[in-house]
N, C-alpha and C positions, 0 to 999 in steps of 0.2 A: 509340126513345123508352123512357125509363126511368120506373119508377113510384116512389112515395115511399120503398119500402123500399130500392131501389138508390141513391136520393140519400142516405139515412141511412147505408147501408153505406159509400159514398164518404167520409163525414164521420167515420167511426170513428177514423182515425188522429189527426184534429184534436181530437176529443173526448178521446182518450187523452192527447194533449199538454197539453190544458187541465187535466187532473186532476193534473198535476204542479206546478201553480202554485196559489197561494192563491186563495180565493174571489172576492175583489174584482177580481183581476187577470183571472181567467176572466170574469167578468161584464163587465169593460171591453172585453175582447177581442170578446165576443159583440156587444155593442150598438154597437160601431164599425162593424159591417158593415151593408149595406142591410137595411131591414125586409123579412122575407120569410117563408115557411112554414119555411125552414131555420133562420132566426134564432130563431123561436118554438119549435122543437124543441130548439134548444140551450138556451134558457131553461128549458123544461120539464125538460130532463135535469139541468140544474145544480140546479134547485129539488129535484127527486126525490133526487138525491145528498145534498144537505144534510139533507133531512128523514130519510133512512135513517140517516145519521150520528147526528143527533140522538137517533133512537129507540134507537140502540146505546149511546149514552152512559149513564153511571151514574144520572143524575137525570132523563134524558129532557126536558131543557130546553136551548134554544139558548144558546151562548156569544155574546159581543158581535159577533164577526165574522160567525157564522152568522145572527144576528138582523138585521144590517145588510143582509147580501146579500139575504136573503129579502124584507126591506121594499123594497129596490130592484127586485127581479124583480117584485113585485106591482105596483109603480108603473109599471114599463115595460109590463107586460100592460095595464094600464089605459090608457096612452097609445096603445098599438097599437090596442086595441079602439075608442078614441075617433076615431082618426084614418084608420083603414083599415077600410072596411066590408067589403072582400073577405077580410080576414084575421080579422075579429071573431069568426067561428065557432070558429076555432082556439085562441082564447085561453081558458084555464081560468076558471071562475066564481070571483070574489072577493066574499066577503061585505062588507057596507057597513062594519062595525066594523073588519075587517081592512084595507079599502081606506083608510078615514079614518086610521087609524094609520100606514100606509105613507106616504101623502102627507104627513102632518104630520112624520114622521120624515125623509123626504127633504128636505123644504123647510127643516127645522131644520139638517140637515147642510150644505145649500148656503148657508145663512145664516151658519153658523159659518165655512165656508171663505172667504166673501167679507168677513167682519168679523173681522180679527185682533184679539186682545186687546191693548189698549195696555199698555205696560210702564211709562211714566212719566206723571205728570199732564200734562206738556206735550202729550203725544199725544192727550189727551182734549178739547183745546181748539183754537181757530183761532189762526193766527199773531198776529193783532191782540190776542186775548185774553191770550196768553202774554207778549207785550210789554208790555201793560198791567200785568199782574200782577207782572212783574219790576220794572217802574218804581216801582209802589206799595210793594213789598217793600223796594227799595233806598232809598226815600225814608224809610221807617220806620227801617231800620237806621242811617241817618246822623242822624235826629232823635234817636234814643235813644242814640247814641254808644256802642254796645256793641262788644266786641272778639270776634274769632273767629266772625262770623255765617256760617252755612252752612245747608245742608238747606232752602233755599228750597222753599216749597210753596204750592199753591193749589187750591181745589176750589169748584165751583159749589154753593151751598147748595140743598138738596132733591134732589141727585142722589146717592144713597146710594153708589153704587160709587165716586165721586170722594171723598166724605167719609171712607169707609173707608180709601182709599188715603193720604189726608191724615193720618189718625191714626197709621197704621203708619209712615209717613215720619217723623212727629214723634217716635215712640218710639225711632227708630234714631239720632236726633241727640244733641247734647250736652245736659248737664244743664239748662242755661238754655233756656227756650221762650217764645216770644211768639206769639199768635194774635189776630187781630181780623177784623172784618167790614167790607167795603168794597163800594160800590156802583159800577157802571159803566153808563153810558148806552148802550143797545142801539138804534141807529137803525133797524134792521129792525123790531124789536118795538115801537118807540116807547115804551119803558119802561126802568127801571133794573133790571139783573141783580145780585143779591146773591153775593158771593164770600167765601169764607173763606180768609184769607191768613196766612202764618206763617213762622217761621224759628227756627232754634236758635242759641244763642251760648255763649261761655265754653268753657273746657277743664278 
């Protein structure tokens, strides 16, 4: 039978291998293993290494990678303490403000990963909305009888991110520009949604 010191000694080569990779890679390697005393010791060691490195830096403040990794470590400690009563005593104390910040940070990162930033106005709307917008813009181009129409664009009014994209797209087009407001019936909401539509023309 081996004691804790023997188990940690056996893990030394693995820890040395982890030190040759970046912090998030080390953390991912650690948390991919079953939750155990060994895993907690790995997290503590990684946390200790980062804090020592921070203290040795010129301004003694963490860089982005260090801050992110420490926040995730705190979050994992909290999850282990919450889900495993037998391992709870091995988890270091985390003050409430530090915990709240860590949980908020992790959730924000997960949200960002799940929600890619749209690149075009079409990606911000449903297929039905896009088809309706193109139809409305096409009808307006025909009715105005303008040449060189391009830079079709649309935005839902009151959604600031869409209206900002709308204005940027307008500025990139030709010298002629036409914008107007249109309403589309939304059967789910049982009301009309307002849209800002536009295009550029002329050369």
